[in-house]
N, C-alpha and C positions, 0 to 999 in steps of 0.2 A: 848363128845358132848358139843357144845358151847352154852352158854347163852350170847347173845349180849347185851351190854349196848350201845344202838344206839342213836345217837343224831346228829343234826346239830351242827357245832362248836358254842361254847359259849352259851350252853343251859342248863348247869348244870350237864354234864356228870361226871366231876371230883368230884363234890360234892357227887353225888350218889356213885361213885366208892370209894371215901374215906370212906363213911359210911359202905359200904359192906366190904371193906378190914379191917376196924376196927372190925367188927363183926367176921370176919374169922381169923384174925391174932392176936388179943389181948385177954387177960383174963378179963380185967376190963372195956373195952370199951373206953379207952383213945386214942384218935385219934393221929396218927403219919403219916404224908404224905409220909414218906419213905416206908410205907406198900403198896403204890399204885402199886409197882412192882408185887404184887400178882395178879393183874388184868391188864395184859399187853394190849397194843394197837395192833390192827390189822387193816390194814396190816403194817408190818415193815419188815426190811431186813432179820432178823434172820429166819423168817418163810418161806423164799424163798431160803435160802441158799442151794446150791447144785442142785436146780431145775430151777434156773433162772440166766442168764448171765448178761443181761442188766437191771439194776434196775430202769431205766427211760423210758423203751420202753413199752408203754401201750398195744401195739399189742401183745407182749409176756406175759406181766403181766396177762392180762385177761384170758389167757389159763391156768394159774397156780393158780388161786384163789381156785378152788375146790381141785386140787391135794395137795396144801399146807394145806388145812383144813383136808383132809383125813389123812395126816401125823400127824397133831395135835391131831386128834381123834383116833389114832390107839390104844390107851389104853382104849378107850370107857369110860373115866371118865368125869364127869361134870366139865367144866371150864368156867370162866367168862372172856370175852374180851370186852374192850372198842373199839368202832368204830365210826368214822364220815362218813364212806363210804356210798354212795348211795346203796340201795339194788336193784341193777340193773341187766340187762342182756345186754351184748354187743355182737352183732352177736349171736352166739349160746352159749356163755359163761356166766354163772350165777356167780354173786358175791358169793352167798352161796346157800345152798339148805336144804331141811328138813332132809336129811340124816346126815348132819353135824350140824344142829341147834336143840338145845333142847328147846329154847325159846328166848324171847327178852323182855328186859326192855327198853321201848321206852320213852325217855325223850324229852319233847317238851317245847319250850318257846315262848312267844308272840314275833313275829318278829319285832315289834316296839321297843322292848328292846334288841333283838338280834343285831340289826343294830348298836347300840351304843357300845356294847361290841366288835363286829367285828371290828369296826373302831379303837378301842384302841389296840386290840390284834394283828391285822395284820398291824398296823402302817399306816393306810389309811388316806390320807390327809384331806378328807372332807366327808360329808354325801352323796354327789352326788356319789362318788366312792363306798362308803359303800353300798348304795342302789343298784348300779350295781352289786356288789358282791352277794347280797342275791337274786337278780333277775336272775342271770346268769345260764341258763340251762346247760351250758357246763363247769361249774366251776370245776376246778381240782386243788387241793392244794398238797403240799408235794414234789415239785421238788426242787432240790438243788439250792441254790443261793450263789453267791460269793464263789463257791467251798467249801461250808461248809457242810460236809457230816457227818451225825450222824445216829444212828440206826433208828430213827423215820423219817428220810428223805426218803419218799416213796410215789409215786403218789397215791392220794386218790381222787376219784370222789365224789364230794358232791352235784353238780348241784345247783338248787335254793332251797330256804327254802321250798317252796311248794312241789316240786318234791321229796325232801328228806323225808318230812313228809309222803307223800302218798306212797312212796316206802316201808317204814317200817311198816305202819299200816296194810299192806296186809298179814303180817306173821300170818298164822292161826294155831299157835302152841304155847301155853303157853305165850300169849301176855299180857304184863302189861304196860298200859299207865300211865306215871307220868308227871304231868305238873309242871314246875318250880315254877310257882306262888303258887301252892298249897303247895309245899315244904317250901316256905317262910311264907305263912299265916297259915298253919296247919301242922307244921313239925312233931308233934307226930303222927298224923293220917297217914300221907303219908309215913313216914319212917317205921312205923309199918307194912304197906302194903308190903314194900320192904323186911323187915326182915322176914315176913311170907313166901314170895315168895322164898327167899334164903333158909330158913329152909326146905321147901318142897323138894328142889332139892339136898341139901347137907345132908338131913336126920339128921338135927341137931335141937336142941331146944335152944333158946337164953333166958337167964335170963332177966326178966323185967328190973332189975336195969342196966344190961349191955346195953340193947337197949336204955334206957333213957340217960345213960351216953354217949353212942355213938352219939346220937342225939345232946346232949349238946356240946360235944367236937368237933363235926364237924360243928359247927356254922360258918357262914361266917367270923365273927370276929376272931375266933380261927384259921381258916385256913389261914387267912391273916397274923396273927402273925407268924404262922409256916413258911410261905413263906419268911417273913422278917428274920427269923432265919436261912434260907438257907436249909430248909428241902424239898423244892419243886424245882425240876430241869427240869421240862418239858416245857420249853419255846419254842416258835416257832423257826424254824431253822435259820431264818435270824434276830433274835432278837438282835438289836444293841443299843436299848435304855434301860432306867431304868424303863419302864412301868411295872406295876404289872399285874400278871395274875388274882389275886383276886382284882378286880378293884373297882366297885361301890356298889355291893350288892343291898340292898334295895333302895339306892339312885339312882339307874338306873331306872328312871321314865320317860318313853317316853313323858308323858304329859308336862314335864318340859324341855326336851332336844330336842324334834323334832318340827320343824315348821309344819304348816298345810299342806303344799305341800307334804312333805314326808309322813305324816300320811295318807293323802288322797290316795296317790299312793300305799302305802303298803296295805291299806284297800281294794283298788280296785283290785290289782293284786292277792291278797291272800284271796279274799272275801269268797269263798266257804269253804276253810280250816279253816279260822278264826271263821266263824260262827259255824262250826262243833265243834270247840274246846271251844266255848263260849267266845272268845275274843272280838267279836262285836255282 
């Protein structure tokens, strides 16, 4: 059964994923980004091998979401998967269902800060285009560019920030909401929530010192150092620049980076959801 680490891109998924993989894969709680492989991304090509011929045909892919997860869950064991996919239904085909889902850790970030990270991560020229990206209800990422094919090049429907958030909050089964801002401001409280959640489903107990060390060694600063050391290899498929994945951290402050027009439009377009989350 799958526990989803679900988030819109650039919302803290890798941070949470690294913390959980540190708990699961180490004895002492010392972070190593190479352990991220224990929490794979979905969808990727390997999970559709043998059941899908065209890896860029969304009309065929949508029919295989559930069959591919049935195969993943054939052993009936709890597994963690990262996803940026919208929890959607296309025609009669669902992205996932409760038969394949054990729960979801839903990671959400203030869209006024998401836009800055999106601009950097996807090499977008300006904030106008970055704003269009997070507003686009038909947004789909993961198509091959410049014939660069890797395991993670696989069509992923993300839609807009608003629709993505609303799609995952509807999961009525072992749902845990984690706000990126709380991870920054109250890391011990928030990461302990996550460790308790993980313990419940893996039937494990984590030593207090291991949890605290996992929090410490998964700080933004340490993850950035690990990236510089070459321990992180999950760049976007068309990454041709030297831009970092771990980009600004706490310095990503929308109050200093966005002008009033962008702030006002985001506040207006996402007003209901941002109020619900306490962002405005």
